[in-house]
C-alpha positions as CSV (number, residue, x, y, z in Angstrom):
1,M,0.1,0.0,-0.1
2,Q,2.9,2.4,0.9
3,H,4.3,1.7,-2.5
4,L,1.1,2.8,-4.3
5,V,0.8,6.0,-2.2
6,R,4.4,6.9,-3.2
7,W,3.7,6.3,-6.8
8,G,0.6,8.4,-6.4
9,W,2.7,11.3,-5.2
10,V,5.2,10.9,-8.0
11,L,2.4,11.0,-10.6
12,L,0.8,13.9,-9.0
13,V,4.2,15.9,-8.8
14,A,5.0,14.9,-12.3
15,S,1.5,16.1,-13.8
16,I,2.0,19.4,-11.9
17,L,5.5,19.9,-13.3
18,A,4.2,18.9,-16.8
19,G,1.3,21.2,-16.6
20,G,3.6,24.1,-15.4
21,L,5.8,23.5,-18.4
22,V,3.0,23.5,-20.8
23,G,1.6,26.7,-19.2
24,C,5.1,28.3,-19.7
25,S,5.5,27.5,-23.3
26,P,4.3,30.0,-26.0
27,K,0.8,29.4,-27.3
28,S,1.1,31.0,-30.7
29,P,3.8,31.6,-33.3
30,E,3.9,35.3,-32.3
31,E,4.4,34.4,-28.7
32,K,7.3,32.1,-29.7
33,V,8.9,34.9,-31.7
34,A,8.5,37.3,-28.8
35,Q,10.2,34.8,-26.5
36,V,13.2,34.2,-28.8
37,R,13.3,38.0,-29.6
38,S,13.7,38.7,-25.8
39,F,17.3,37.0,-26.0
40,Y,18.4,39.6,-28.6
41,K,19.9,43.0,-27.9
42,A,21.2,45.8,-30.1
43,K,23.4,48.8,-29.5
44,L,24.8,51.7,-31.4
45,N,28.5,51.3,-31.8
46,G,29.1,54.7,-33.5
47,F,28.0,56.9,-36.4
48,I,29.4,59.2,-39.0
49,V,27.7,62.1,-40.7
50,R,28.5,62.8,-44.3
51,E,27.3,65.4,-46.6
52,E,27.2,64.5,-50.3
53,P,25.9,66.4,-53.4
54,V,22.2,65.5,-54.3
55,G,22.3,63.0,-57.1
56,G,25.7,61.7,-56.2
57,V,29.1,62.9,-57.4
58,E,29.2,64.1,-61.0
59,E,32.2,63.4,-63.2
60,V,34.4,66.6,-63.4
61,V,36.2,67.4,-66.7
62,V,39.5,69.1,-66.2
63,T,41.0,71.2,-68.9
64,E,44.2,73.2,-68.7
65,V,43.9,77.1,-69.1
66,S,46.9,79.4,-68.7
67,A,46.8,82.1,-66.2
68,E,46.5,84.7,-68.8
69,E,43.6,83.1,-70.5
70,Q,41.8,82.7,-67.2
71,A,42.3,86.4,-66.4
72,E,40.9,87.3,-69.7
73,E,37.7,85.3,-69.3
74,V,36.6,86.3,-65.8
75,T,37.9,88.5,-63.0
76,A,38.0,86.9,-59.6
77,E,34.9,88.6,-58.3
78,E,32.9,87.5,-61.3
79,G,34.1,84.0,-61.0
80,L,32.8,83.8,-57.4
81,E,29.5,85.1,-58.3
82,S,29.1,82.6,-61.1
83,F,29.3,79.5,-58.8
84,E,25.8,78.2,-57.7
85,P,25.8,76.4,-54.3
86,V,25.5,72.5,-54.7
87,P,22.5,71.1,-52.8
88,L,23.7,68.5,-50.3
89,V,22.1,65.7,-48.6
90,Q,23.1,64.3,-45.3
91,K,23.9,60.6,-44.8
92,V,24.3,59.1,-41.4
93,L,26.3,55.9,-41.5
94,M,25.5,53.9,-38.3
95,D,27.4,50.9,-36.9
96,I,25.0,48.7,-34.8
97,L,26.0,45.6,-32.8
98,I,23.4,42.9,-32.4
99,Q,23.8,39.7,-30.4
100,H,21.7,37.0,-28.9
101,R,22.0,34.4,-26.1
102,S,19.4,31.9,-27.4
103,A,19.9,28.3,-28.8
104,E,17.3,29.3,-31.3
105,K,17.8,32.0,-33.8
106,L,15.4,34.4,-35.6
107,P,16.0,34.8,-39.4
108,G,15.9,38.5,-38.9
109,L,15.3,41.2,-36.4
110,T,13.7,44.7,-36.4
111,V,15.8,47.2,-34.4
112,D,14.3,50.5,-33.3
113,I,16.5,53.4,-34.0
114,S,15.8,56.9,-32.5
115,M,17.4,60.3,-33.1
116,V,17.4,62.8,-30.3
117,D,18.3,66.4,-30.1
118,G,20.9,67.8,-27.4
119,Q,18.1,67.9,-24.8
120,G,17.1,64.4,-25.3
121,N,13.9,65.1,-27.3
122,E,13.1,62.6,-30.0
123,K,13.6,64.0,-33.6
124,G,13.1,60.8,-35.5
125,H,12.4,57.2,-35.1
126,W,12.9,54.2,-37.5
127,R,12.4,50.5,-37.5
128,V,15.1,48.7,-39.4
129,W,15.3,45.0,-40.4
130,F,18.5,43.1,-40.2
131,D,19.2,39.7,-41.5
132,T,20.3,37.8,-38.3
133,A,20.1,34.3,-39.5
134,D,23.9,33.8,-39.4
135,I,24.6,35.4,-36.1
136,P,26.3,33.0,-33.7
137,K,25.1,32.8,-30.1
138,A,26.8,35.2,-27.8
139,T,28.9,36.8,-30.6
140,P,28.2,40.6,-31.2
141,T,27.9,41.0,-34.9
142,Q,28.2,44.5,-36.5
143,F,25.7,45.8,-39.0
144,T,25.9,49.1,-41.0
145,H,22.8,51.1,-41.7
146,I,22.5,54.5,-43.6
147,L,19.9,57.1,-42.8
148,E,19.5,59.8,-45.5
149,D,18.4,63.4,-45.3
150,I,17.3,63.5,-41.8
151,G,18.1,67.0,-40.5
152,Y,21.0,66.1,-38.3
153,V,22.7,69.1,-36.4
154,E,25.6,69.0,-34.2
155,G,24.7,67.8,-30.7
156,D,22.1,65.3,-31.9
157,G,22.5,61.6,-31.0
158,F,21.2,58.1,-31.9
159,F,20.1,55.1,-30.1
160,A,19.4,51.5,-31.2
161,E,17.6,48.9,-29.3
162,V,15.6,45.7,-29.6
163,R,12.4,46.9,-28.1
164,Q,11.0,44.7,-25.3
165,P,8.2,44.0,-25.1
166,V,6.4,44.7,-28.4
167,P,2.8,45.2,-27.9
168,A,0.7,42.6,-29.9
169,S,-1.1,45.5,-31.6
170,E,2.2,46.5,-33.1
171,Y,3.3,43.1,-34.4
172,G,2.7,44.2,-37.9
173,D,5.3,46.8,-37.7
174,Y,7.9,44.1,-36.9
175,K,8.8,41.9,-39.8
176,E,9.9,38.9,-37.7
177,F,6.2,38.6,-36.5
178,S,5.1,38.1,-40.0
179,P,3.9,34.5,-40.8
180,S,6.0,34.7,-44.1
181,V,9.4,35.1,-42.3
């Protein structure tokens, strides 16, 4: 009889543990993605701001002109007035480190990038998808992303993060929650 009571307790404890494990496991594909996503992190490793002519760099043709010919064609003052300013576009090259600590990997990850002014007020926000399928566990991997024409001024800063948690109402804004990924 004592043997049956002991087995009864073993079965009761086993069923409680099994029920607890089932209760902790994700119930939907989105919950599974959210769980794996929680093991990822991203941080900004640095950025560079460049200004480039709109439309890219045009080919410049150089011809040799003697000083006398140049003096005859235009005076220095007229030459300065004839130059039109070239419209420039800003490009911010960002280095972002992404790593995870999960045995399971996501094929890609949406990283939230924020731009703030010198007082910490947000000036811009972007969600950027990165292909993370080949990132090994616990190894920070560098990605580069370019933001264009964003109105950067000296004193502005950037932040990158893997937002946790993502509200279910915003899953559509994060590609990893898409069933086609």
